[in-house]
C-alpha positions as CSV (number, residue, x, y, z in Angstrom):
1,M,-8.5,-2.7,14.7
2,N,-10.5,-3.6,17.8
3,G,-14.0,-2.7,16.4
4,V,-14.7,0.1,18.7
5,F,-11.7,2.5,18.6
6,P,-9.5,3.3,15.6
7,P,-6.0,1.9,15.7
8,T,-3.3,4.0,17.5
9,P,-0.5,5.4,15.3
10,A,1.8,2.7,16.6
11,Q,-0.7,-0.1,15.7
12,E,-1.1,1.4,12.3
13,V,2.6,1.4,11.7
14,E,2.9,-2.2,12.9
15,S,0.1,-3.3,10.7
16,I,1.8,-1.7,7.7
17,R,5.2,-3.3,8.7
18,V,3.5,-6.7,8.8
19,R,1.8,-6.3,5.4
20,L,5.1,-5.2,3.8
21,A,6.9,-8.1,5.4
22,E,4.3,-10.5,4.0
23,C,5.1,-9.1,0.5
24,G,8.7,-10.1,1.1
25,V,10.1,-6.6,1.7
26,A,13.4,-6.7,3.8
27,P,13.2,-5.3,7.3
28,D,15.7,-2.5,6.5
29,Q,13.6,-1.4,3.5
30,I,10.5,-1.5,5.6
31,A,12.0,0.8,8.2
32,K,13.1,3.2,5.5
33,L,9.7,3.3,3.8
34,V,7.7,3.8,7.0
35,S,10.0,6.6,8.1
36,E,10.2,8.4,4.8
37,R,6.7,7.9,3.2
38,P,3.2,8.8,4.4
39,L,1.4,5.9,5.9
40,E,-1.6,6.6,3.7
41,L,0.5,6.3,0.6
42,I,1.9,3.0,1.8
43,R,-1.5,1.6,2.7
44,K,-3.0,2.7,-0.7
45,Q,-0.2,0.9,-2.6
46,L,-0.6,-2.2,-0.4
47,D,-4.3,-2.2,-1.1
48,W,-3.7,-2.0,-4.8
49,L,-1.0,-4.6,-5.0
50,P,-3.4,-7.6,-5.7
51,Y,-4.6,-5.7,-8.8
52,R,-1.1,-5.4,-10.2
53,R,-0.5,-9.1,-10.6
54,A,3.1,-8.8,-9.4
55,K,5.6,-11.5,-10.2
56,K,8.0,-10.0,-7.7
57,P,5.7,-8.3,-5.1
58,A,8.5,-7.0,-2.9
59,A,10.2,-5.1,-5.7
60,L,6.9,-3.8,-7.1
61,I,5.5,-2.6,-3.8
62,V,8.7,-0.7,-3.0
63,A,8.8,0.9,-6.4
64,A,5.0,1.7,-6.2
65,I,5.5,3.4,-2.8
66,E,8.7,5.3,-3.8
67,R,7.2,6.6,-7.0
68,D,3.6,6.9,-5.9
69,F,2.2,4.8,-8.8
70,E,-1.3,5.6,-10.0
71,A,-4.2,3.2,-9.3
72,P,-4.2,0.0,-11.5
73,A,-6.1,0.4,-14.7
74,E,-8.9,-1.9,-13.7
75,L,-9.7,0.5,-10.8
76,M,-9.9,3.5,-13.1
77,D,-13.1,4.6,-14.8
78,G,-12.1,4.4,-18.5
79,S,-14.3,7.3,-19.6
80,S,-13.0,9.9,-17.2
81,G,-9.8,8.4,-15.8
82,S,-11.2,8.9,-12.3
83,S,-10.6,6.3,-9.6
84,L,-13.3,3.7,-8.9
85,I,-11.7,2.9,-5.5
86,G,-14.3,4.8,-3.5
87,S,-17.0,2.6,-5.0
88,L,-15.3,-0.7,-4.1
């Protein structure tokens, strides 16, 4: 992001592609994910990945995106089950 204007859709897709590649996701899998899944879902799962303590980040992030995993437990309010993500 350039600090003044929000990223263009192309910049957003490229940013997500880079983040997925950094997790070790294969290029063909990245192409499939960004073409078949909403970018917001992918971004959300990428943001949550550090809280999942993945031994195999590529496999976990693909599964999390494909199955729309819930937020990690430590990001959930134990009393109501609601997400604390907005308060981070």
